[in-house]
C-alpha positions in Angstrom: 0.0 0.1 -0.1 2.8 2.3 0.7 4.5 1.6 -2.6 1.4 2.4 -4.3 0.7 5.8 -2.4 4.3 6.8 -3.0 3.7 5.9 -6.8 0.8 8.3 -6.8 2.6 11.2 -5.0 5.5 10.9 -7.6 3.0 11.0 -10.4 1.3 14.0 -9.0 4.5 15.8 -8.4 5.5 15.0 -11.9 2.5 16.4 -13.4 2.8 19.5 -11.2 6.3 20.2 -12.5 5.0 20.2 -16.1 2.4 23.0 -15.1 4.5 25.2 -12.9 7.1 23.6 -10.5 10.8 24.5 -11.0 12.1 22.4 -13.9 15.4 20.9 -14.1 17.1 19.5 -17.4 15.1 16.3 -17.5 11.8 17.9 -17.2 12.6 20.4 -19.9 13.9 17.7 -22.3 10.5 15.6 -21.6 8.4 18.7 -22.1 10.3 19.8 -25.3 10.4 23.2 -24.6 12.6 25.8 -22.8 10.7 28.9 -21.1 13.0 32.1 -21.4 11.9 34.7 -18.9 12.7 38.2 -20.0 11.8 41.9 -19.9 12.2 44.4 -22.6 15.6 45.9 -21.4 18.5 47.6 -23.2 19.4 45.4 -26.1 19.3 42.2 -24.0 15.6 41.9 -24.9 13.9 44.1 -27.4 10.5 44.8 -28.9 11.7 46.0 -32.4 10.8 42.8 -34.5 8.1 43.6 -37.1 6.2 40.5 -36.4 6.2 41.1 -32.8 8.8 38.6 -31.6 11.5 39.7 -29.1 15.2 40.0 -30.2 18.2 41.0 -28.5 21.3 39.5 -27.1 19.9 37.4 -24.4 17.0 36.3 -26.8 19.5 35.1 -29.2 21.6 33.4 -26.6 18.9 31.5 -25.0 17.2 30.5 -28.4 20.6 29.2 -29.4 20.7 27.3 -26.0 17.2 25.7 -26.7 18.5 24.7 -30.1 21.5 23.1 -28.4 19.2 21.2 -26.0 17.0 19.9 -29.0 13.8 21.6 -27.6 11.6 24.4 -28.6 12.2 28.0 -27.4 9.4 30.2 -25.9 9.8 33.6 -24.5 7.7 34.4 -21.4 7.4 38.2 -20.7 7.6 39.3 -17.0 8.4 42.5 -15.2 10.9 43.1 -12.3 8.5 42.7 -9.6 7.7 39.1 -10.7 10.7 38.0 -12.4 12.0 36.0 -9.5 8.8 34.4 -8.4 8.1 33.5 -12.0 11.4 31.5 -11.9 11.2 30.2 -8.4 7.6 30.2 -7.4 8.7 32.2 -4.4 7.8 36.0 -3.8 10.7 37.4 -1.7 11.5 40.8 -0.3 15.3 41.9 0.0 16.5 42.5 3.4 19.9 44.0 3.0 22.1 41.1 1.6 19.4 38.6 2.8 15.7 37.9 1.7 12.3 37.4 3.6 10.2 34.7 1.7 6.6 36.1 1.2 4.4 33.6 -0.4 4.3 30.9 -2.9 3.6 31.9 -6.5 3.2 29.8 -9.9 6.3 29.2 -11.9 6.3 30.7 -15.5 9.8 29.8 -16.7 13.0 28.0 -16.5 15.7 30.6 -17.0 16.0 34.4 -16.5 18.0 36.0 -19.0 17.6 39.9 -19.5 20.5 41.6 -18.3 20.1 40.5 -14.9 22.9 41.5 -12.5 24.2 39.4 -9.9 23.5 40.8 -6.4 24.1 39.3 -3.0 20.4 38.9 -2.0 19.4 37.4 -5.4 22.1 34.6 -4.9 20.0 33.6 -1.7 16.9 32.7 -4.0 18.4 31.7 -7.5 21.7 30.3 -8.9 23.6 32.2 -11.5 25.5 31.1 -14.6 28.9 32.0 -15.5 29.3 35.9 -16.2 27.7 36.8 -19.5 28.1 40.4 -19.3 30.3 43.0 -17.3 28.5 45.9 -15.8 28.5 48.5 -13.1 26.6 51.5 -12.3 27.3 54.9 -13.3 25.9 58.3 -12.5 24.3 60.1 -15.5 23.2 63.7 -15.6 22.0 66.2 -18.3 24.4 67.7 -20.7 23.9 71.0 -19.1 24.1 70.1 -15.5 26.9 71.9 -13.6 28.0 68.5 -12.2 31.3 67.7 -14.3 32.5 64.3 -15.2 35.3 63.1 -12.8 38.8 62.7 -13.9 39.5 58.8 -13.9 42.3 57.8 -11.5 42.7 54.0 -12.5 41.4 53.3 -9.1 37.7 52.5 -9.0 37.2 53.1 -5.4 38.9 56.6 -5.6 36.7 57.5 -8.7 33.4 56.4 -6.8 34.4 58.8 -3.8 35.1 61.4 -6.3 31.6 60.9 -7.8 30.0 60.8 -4.3 31.7 63.8 -3.1 29.6 66.0 -5.5 26.1 64.7 -4.6 25.1 66.7 -1.6 21.9 68.6 -2.3 21.6 66.8 -5.7 18.7 64.8 -6.6 19.4 61.1 -7.6 16.7 58.9 -9.3 17.0 55.1 -8.6 15.1 52.1 -8.5 14.3 50.1 -5.1 15.1 46.4 -4.8 17.1 46.3 -8.1 20.9 46.8 -9.0 19.8 50.5 -9.2 18.8 50.7 -5.4 20.5 53.8 -4.0 20.8 51.9 -0.8 23.2 49.4 -2.4 25.7 52.2 -2.8 25.1 54.2 0.4 24.0 57.4 -1.6 21.9 58.7 1.3 25.0 59.2 3.3 26.3 61.7 0.6 23.7 64.1 1.3 22.0 63.5 -2.0 18.2 63.7 -2.4 17.0 60.3 -3.2 14.0 59.8 -5.7 12.6 56.4 -6.4 11.3 55.3 -9.9 8.1 53.5 -9.8 8.7 49.8 -10.1 5.7 49.0 -12.4 6.9 51.7 -15.0 9.4 51.0 -17.8 12.9 51.6 -17.0 13.6 52.9 -20.4 11.9 56.0 -19.1 14.5 56.5 -16.2 17.0 58.6 -18.1 14.2 60.6 -20.1 13.0 61.5 -16.6 16.2 63.3 -16.0 16.3 64.8 -19.3 12.9 66.2 -18.6 14.1 67.7 -15.3 12.3 65.4 -13.0 15.5 64.8 -11.3 19.2 66.0 -11.5 20.8 62.7 -11.8 19.9 59.0 -12.3 22.0 56.0 -11.5 22.0 53.4 -14.5 23.9 50.1 -15.3 26.4 50.3 -18.0 24.5 48.5 -20.8 21.6 51.0 -20.6 23.9 53.9 -20.5 25.6 52.8 -23.5 22.4 52.6 -25.4 21.4 56.0 -24.0 24.5 57.6 -25.2 23.8 56.3 -28.6 20.3 57.3 -28.6 20.6 60.9 -27.2 23.9 62.0 -28.2 25.1 65.4 -26.6 21.9 65.4 -24.5 23.5 63.4 -21.2 26.8 62.7 -19.8 28.4 60.0 -17.7 29.7 61.8 -14.3 31.4 58.6 -13.1 30.9 55.5 -11.3 28.9 54.6 -8.1 29.8 51.0 -8.0 32.6 48.7 -8.6 32.5 46.4 -11.6 29.6 43.9 -11.5 28.4 41.1 -13.3 25.3 40.2 -15.3 24.3 36.3 -15.7 21.6 33.9 -16.5 19.4 33.1 -13.5 18.2 29.5 -12.7 16.0 28.1 -9.7 18.2 26.3 -7.1 16.4 23.2 -8.1 17.7 23.5 -11.7 21.2 22.4 -11.0 21.5 20.2 -14.2 20.0 22.9 -16.4 22.4 25.6 -15.3 25.4 23.3 -15.5 24.2 22.5 -19.1 24.2 26.1 -19.9 27.7 26.7 -18.6 29.0 24.0 -20.8 26.8 25.5 -23.9 28.1 29.0 -22.9 31.7 28.0 -22.7 31.6 26.7 -26.2 30.2 29.8 -27.5 32.9 31.8 -25.9 35.6 29.6 -27.1 34.5 29.4 -30.7 34.2 33.4 -30.9 30.4 33.0 -31.5 29.4 35.0 -28.4 32.1 37.7 -28.8 30.5 38.3 -32.2 27.0 38.6 -30.5 28.1 41.1 -28.2 29.8 43.2 -30.9 26.5 43.0 -32.8 24.2 44.5 -29.9 27.0 46.4 -28.0 29.8 47.5 -30.2 31.2 50.1 -27.5 31.5 47.7 -24.7 35.1 46.7 -25.3 36.1 50.3 -25.0 35.1 50.3 -21.3 35.7 46.7 -20.6 38.7 45.6 -22.9 39.6 42.5 -21.0 36.1 40.9 -21.3 36.3 37.9 -23.7 40.0 38.8 -24.2 41.1 35.3 -24.2 38.8 34.4 -26.9 39.6 37.4 -29.1 43.4 36.5 -29.4 
């Protein structure tokens, strides 16, 4: 009787896995589909395809990974508030470098790839792949701002202090519970006036908000800043860094160890044969000006 009951429980759990539980590699292969969780963000995920399909660096990368696995690719759109619950089935609230689990949620995807920054509190709830993109957080102002770009010293910590030294009385726009959270960089202690961007709005509107004089400055990650400099030449300027170098990576549920490992093997091959460098150059041609050592071994 116990054996029969165990078999029933296993069958129920297996059915649930296909319908929303965190999926590891075997379940994805059986399902025949890889679900990519993403948000329209910089050039990682874009809405510019005429047929309505997504494109971008991370879309291209995960689509290739699905082909590598021999399964179909499906893009699942989410937002910054729900992206972790959609992956893990758990709504969480950051508490410094820790988290508080709030409630259970349905799982909607297998991998997050959307220009997702590795943060200490996120590592408590998801597992990250090898680094896919170098990043950091810069302070951006309007071109006519009295703030002047710092003179780089070659020491990132000194550069950060130089930027912070000019923020007293300056309004800084950030986004709570993200890599753009002013608390991560102790900006309140600088005497800056902190303003928070609404989490349910499109992050592409943050820099235009500064251009529209809704704040003096904005903190923004490197990929978005690079896109903005290209889109609005002569209208904004980079004052300098407020963070040390950070990393972006793909995120997996902590139960998806085999899937993460399979991605890392696939991704290493893409780097080794030069495929990934060509992809990065396609979407972010200026990146290597700021991060010349990224993929340096591959380029030789």
